[in-house]
ZAMARGU-4260 file (C-alpha; in steps of 0.2 Angstrom, whole numbers, plus 5000, padded with zeros to 4 digits):
<rodrens>
0) 5066/4859/5049 | 5084/4854/5052 | 5093/4865/5065 | 5111/4868/5059 | 5126/4862/5069
5) 5129/4874/5083 | 5113/4883/5081 | 5098/4882/5092 | 5079/4884/5090 | 5071/4894/5104
10) 5055/4904/5106 | 5057/4923/5104 | 5051/4926/5122 | 5066/4917/5128 | 5078/4929/5121
15) 5068/4945/5119 | 5054/4955/5127 | 5039/4957/5116 | 5031/4975/5120 | 5014/4980/5115
20) 5010/4998/5111 | 4999/5012/5117 | 4981/5012/5112 | 4972/5027/5104 | 4956/5035/5110
25) 4959/5034/5129 | 4948/5047/5138 | 4951/5057/5154 | 4970/5055/5155 | 4978/5063/5170
30) 4994/5074/5168 | 4994/5070/5149 | 5007/5075/5137 | 5007/5075/5118 | 5021/5064/5110
35) 5026/5057/5093 | 5021/5039/5090 | 5024/5026/5076 | 5009/5019/5067 | 5008/5003/5056
40) 5011/5016/5041 | 5027/5021/5048 | 5034/5003/5049 | 5039/4997/5032 | 5047/4981/5026
45) 5065/4984/5030 | 5064/5003/5034 | 5056/5015/5045 | 5046/5029/5036 | 5047/5045/5046
50) 5040/5056/5032 | 5023/5058/5042 | 5024/5055/5061 | 5008/5059/5071 | 5006/5063/5090
55) 4996/5055/5103 | 4991/5059/5121 | 4998/5049/5135 | 5000/5051/5154 | 5017/5056/5160
60) 5019/5040/5171 | 5017/5029/5155 | 5030/5037/5144 | 5044/5025/5150 | 5032/5010/5147
65) 5029/5014/5129 | 5045/5023/5124 | 5055/5015/5110 | 5074/5011/5114 | 5088/5010/5102
70) 5089/4992/5096 | 5071/4988/5097 | 5064/4978/5082 | 5048/4985/5076 | 5035/4973/5069
75) 5017/4975/5064 | 5003/4964/5070 | 4996/4964/5052 | 4985/4971/5038 | 4988/4965/5020
80) 4997/4949/5019 | 5013/4958/5014 | 5012/4968/5030 | 5011/4954/5042 | 5027/4954/5054
85) 5036/4967/5043 | 5048/4979/5051 | 5066/4986/5055 | 5077/4991/5069 | 5074/5007/5078
90) 5089/5018/5080 | 5083/5032/5090 | 5079/5044/5076 | 5066/5053/5087 | 5067/5054/5106
95) 5056/5051/5115 | 5045/5041/5102 | 5030/5029/5107 | 5023/5015/5096 | 5004/5011/5093
100) 4996/4995/5099 | 4996/4988/5082 | 5015/4989/5081 | 5026/4977/5092 | 5042/4983/5100
105) 5053/4967/5101 | 5068/4971/5113 | 5081/4958/5111 | 5092/4952/5125 | 5108/4960/5118
110) 5119/4945/5125 | 5109/4932/5115 | 5101/4940/5100 | 5106/4953/5088 | 5093/4965/5083
115) 5098/4966/5065 | 5099/4947/5064 | 5081/4946/5071 | 5074/4959/5059 | 5082/4950/5044
120) 5076/4933/5051 | 5057/4939/5053 | 5058/4947/5036 | 5064/4931/5027 | 5054/4917/5019
125) 5056/4908/5035 | 5049/4921/5046 | 5035/4926/5034 | 5030/4908/5032 | 5028/4906/5052
130) 5018/4922/5054 | 5006/4918/5039 | 5004/4900/5046 | 4998/4906/5063 | 4989/4921/5059
135) 4970/4926/5059 | 4965/4928/5042 | 4951/4936/5032 | 4949/4942/5014 | 4966/4950/5010
140) 4970/4952/5028 | 4980/4944/5041 | 4985/4948/5059 | 4995/4940/5073 | 4994/4943/5092
145) 5007/4945/5105 | 5007/4927/5110 | 5010/4921/5093 | 5024/4933/5091 | 5032/4927/5107
150) 5031/4909/5101 | 5041/4913/5085 | 5054/4899/5084 | 5070/4909/5082 | 5084/4900/5073
155) 5099/4905/5084 | 5117/4904/5078 | 5131/4909/5091 | 5130/4927/5093 | 5146/4932/5083
160) 5139/4922/5069 | 5123/4932/5070 | 5133/4948/5069 | 5142/4942/5054 | 5126/4937/5045
165) 5118/4954/5049 | 5134/4963/5042 | 5133/4953/5026 | 5115/4957/5023 | 5118/4976/5028
170) 5131/4976/5014 | 5117/4971/5002 | 5104/4983/5010 | 5117/4997/5007 | 5119/4993/4989
175) 5099/4992/4987 | 5097/5009/4996 | 5110/5017/4985 | 5102/5011/4969 | 5084/5016/4975
180) 5091/5033/4979 | 5099/5034/4961 | 5082/5029/4953 | 5073/5043/4964 | 5085/5056/4958
185) 5083/5050/4939 | 5064/5050/4941 | 5065/5068/4949 | 5076/5074/4934 | 5064/5067/4922
190) 5049/5075/4930 | 5059/5092/4929 | 5064/5088/4911 | 5045/5085/4907 | 5040/5102/4915
195) 5053/5111/4904 | 5051/5102/4888 | 5032/5099/4888 | 5028/5117/4892 | 5040/5125/4880
200) 5050/5134/4893 | 5066/5125/4887 | 5067/5124/4868 | 5080/5115/4857 | 5091/5125/4845
205) 5083/5126/4828 | 5065/5127/4834 | 5065/5143/4845 | 5057/5153/4831 | 5043/5141/4828
210) 5027/5145/4838 | 5017/5131/4847 | 4999/5129/4842 | 4983/5126/4853 | 4974/5112/4845
215) 4959/5102/4851 | 4961/5083/4853 | 4948/5080/4840 | 4959/5088/4828 | 4972/5074/4829
220) 4963/5059/4837 | 4955/5048/4825 | 4942/5036/4832 | 4946/5017/4827 | 4935/5002/4828
225) 4943/4985/4824 | 4928/4975/4830 | 4930/4956/4832 | 4913/4948/4827 | 4918/4930/4830
230) 4918/4923/4848 | 4936/4924/4856 | 4939/4910/4868 | 4955/4917/4876 | 4962/4934/4874
235) 4974/4946/4881 | 4963/4958/4890 | 4970/4976/4893 | 4963/4988/4905 | 4968/5006/4908
240) 4969/5011/4927 | 4971/5028/4933 | 4986/5024/4945 | 4996/5017/4930 | 4999/5034/4923
245) 5000/5030/4904 | 5002/5012/4906 | 4991/4996/4904 | 4987/4984/4918 | 4985/4966/4912
250) 4975/4954/4922 | 4985/4943/4934 | 4974/4928/4930 | 4974/4917/4915 | 4965/4924/4900
255) 4946/4923/4902 | 4932/4918/4890 | 4925/4933/4882 | 4908/4939/4889 | 4906/4956/4880
260) 4896/4960/4865 | 4910/4969/4857 | 4928/4968/4857 | 4942/4979/4849 | 4959/4974/4844
265) 4973/4986/4848 | 4988/4990/4839 | 5005/4998/4843 | 5003/5017/4847 | 4984/5017/4848
270) 4978/5028/4862 | 4965/5020/4873 | 4954/5029/4886 | 4945/5022/4900 | 4928/5030/4902
275) 4919/5017/4913 | 4914/5020/4931 | 4928/5009/4938 | 4943/5019/4934 | 4939/5037/4928
280) 4950/5046/4916 | 4963/5033/4914 | 4973/5034/4898 | 4987/5025/4889 | 4996/5022/4873
285) 4998/5005/4867 | 5017/4999/4868 | 5023/4986/4856 | 5023/4972/4869 | 5003/4975/4871
290) 4999/4975/4852 | 4987/4961/4848 | 4977/4963/4864 | 4959/4967/4866 | 4949/4980/4875
295) 4930/4981/4877 | 4918/4993/4869 | 4919/5004/4885 | 4937/5009/4881 | 4937/5021/4866
300) 4952/5019/4854 | 4960/5032/4844 | 4975/5033/4832 | 4985/5049/4829 | 4986/5061/4814
305) 5005/5061/4811 | 5004/5077/4803 | 4999/5086/4820 | 5007/5075/4833 | 5015/5058/4837
310) 5012/5044/4850 | 5030/5045/4857 | 5027/5063/4862 | 5009/5062/4867 | 5014/5047/4878
315) 5022/5060/4890 | 5008/5073/4889 | 4996/5061/4896 | 5008/5058/4911 | 5008/5077/4916
320) 4998/5083/4931 | 4990/5097/4921 | 4983/5084/4908 | 4976/5073/4923 | 4969/5088/4931
325) 4959/5092/4916 | 4953/5075/4915 | 4947/5077/4933 | 4938/5093/4929 | 4928/5085/4915
330) 4924/5069/4924 | 4907/5072/4932 | 4901/5064/4949 | 4909/5059/4965 | 4925/5050/4968
335) 4931/5033/4962 | 4918/5022/4955 | 4905/5035/4954 | 4914/5045/4940 | 4913/5043/4921
340) 4922/5052/4907 | 4912/5059/4892 | 4920/5055/4875 | 4913/5071/4868 | 4921/5082/4883
345) 4937/5072/4881 | 4939/5077/4863 | 4936/5095/4867 | 4952/5096/4877 | 4964/5109/4871
350) 4982/5107/4871 | 4997/5117/4866 | 5008/5108/4853 | 5025/5111/4845 | 5028/5105/4827
355) 5031/5087/4824 | 5050/5088/4822 | 5051/5097/4839 | 5040/5084/4846 | 5051/5070/4840
360) 5066/5079/4848 | 5057/5080/4865 | 5051/5062/4864 | 5069/5056/4861 | 5076/5065/4877
365) 5062/5059/4888 | 5062/5041/4881 | 5082/5040/4884 | 5078/5046/4903 | 5064/5032/4904
370) 5077/5019/4897 | 5090/5024/4910 | 5077/5023/4924 | 5071/5006/4918 | 5089/4999/4917
375) 5091/5004/4935 | 5074/4996/4940 | 5080/4980/4933 | 5096/4981/4942 | 5087/4984/4958
380) 5075/4970/4955 | 5089/4958/4952 | 5098/4964/4968 | 5083/4961/4978 | 5080/4944/4971
385) 5098/4940/4975 | 5097/4946/4993 | 5081/4936/4995 | 5090/4920/4989 | 5105/4924/5000
390) 5093/4927/5015 | 5086/4910/5013 | 5103/4902/5012 | 5111/4911/5027 | 5097/4913/5039
395) 5093/4894/5039 | 5111/4888/5040 | 5111/4880/5023 | 5126/4892/5019 | 5138/4895/5034
400) 5149/4910/5036 | 5167/4910/5043 | 5168/4920/5059 | 5185/4928/5064 | 5191/4920/5080
405) 5193/4938/5089 | 5175/4943/5086
</rodrens>
């Protein structure tokens, strides 16, 4: 690619030292000491996750060799494609702290290469394109070695311009972090609301004298069969996955030709349960945007008796830890793909329910909380997309910044 005027393209090794990490499992260490170290799981794309830091044995005379220093840019050697080369700048959060051999510590020459500029460049489309182009790849996995990292062609603006670019991107990062923290706080608040409202610990005025009733699911879930007898060439397949917690997972690919004997059409507010061996106990309620989709006969479908409960309320019931714990209890077999859910046992589940009017009030509060979270999540996605576009412009020199003469 064209190198902007005043910039250079140089190998990473000419402006930084690439340091490999300590290997696990070494035996018969002399004068060993146990110290914290960073694994691939700790090095995320744009931040360092220190929620779980493990320890490793190392000989005392090797501590200096493998210790991180402030300003080191941490990068991973691989894993999933999205993990390749990802990383961030180490700011000395733990001292001393080592790094595993699957995590590179790139130590820039601080007179030639700004750490934050390098971290941004490696995380940009330019950087990721390079790492993928030279990586060793297998199914869903990719890796790079230290030689390939050393050969990374760094687009090198003058040092003051690097600092200015890093400062601009840092402003975006702070805005993104602030919004992420706000979303986390809103999600925590919603979780607390669910705990209070769905257990009856917090009641609305006007309903406090009305008792909740324990009811079997079979008392208000009505099996429905909207079978399609004619062959369907293309369809919107809907699958319910356990990790979605009450939502549907649509396929990433184009609609497929139907190969199942029976296919059922779903409508808004249908409750669908996945009883197959693949995703045990997953459950969701059809939203308006999913209406008209189809599920296989392996996904029992139910409608609600509106005199007992309403979909908008029960949508939150199935997200609770207690409901999912019950599903786990009645799913026989081992973990993951060895487990199935019995329709009969599912319908035997008991649940305490308020009257329909109180359910409606609870659903309104929780829906409002969801709407607020979704709005912030859309704002976050927009911010990240804008930052990505800005990175592509700034870090390749397509868009230049003015640097103060005194910098």
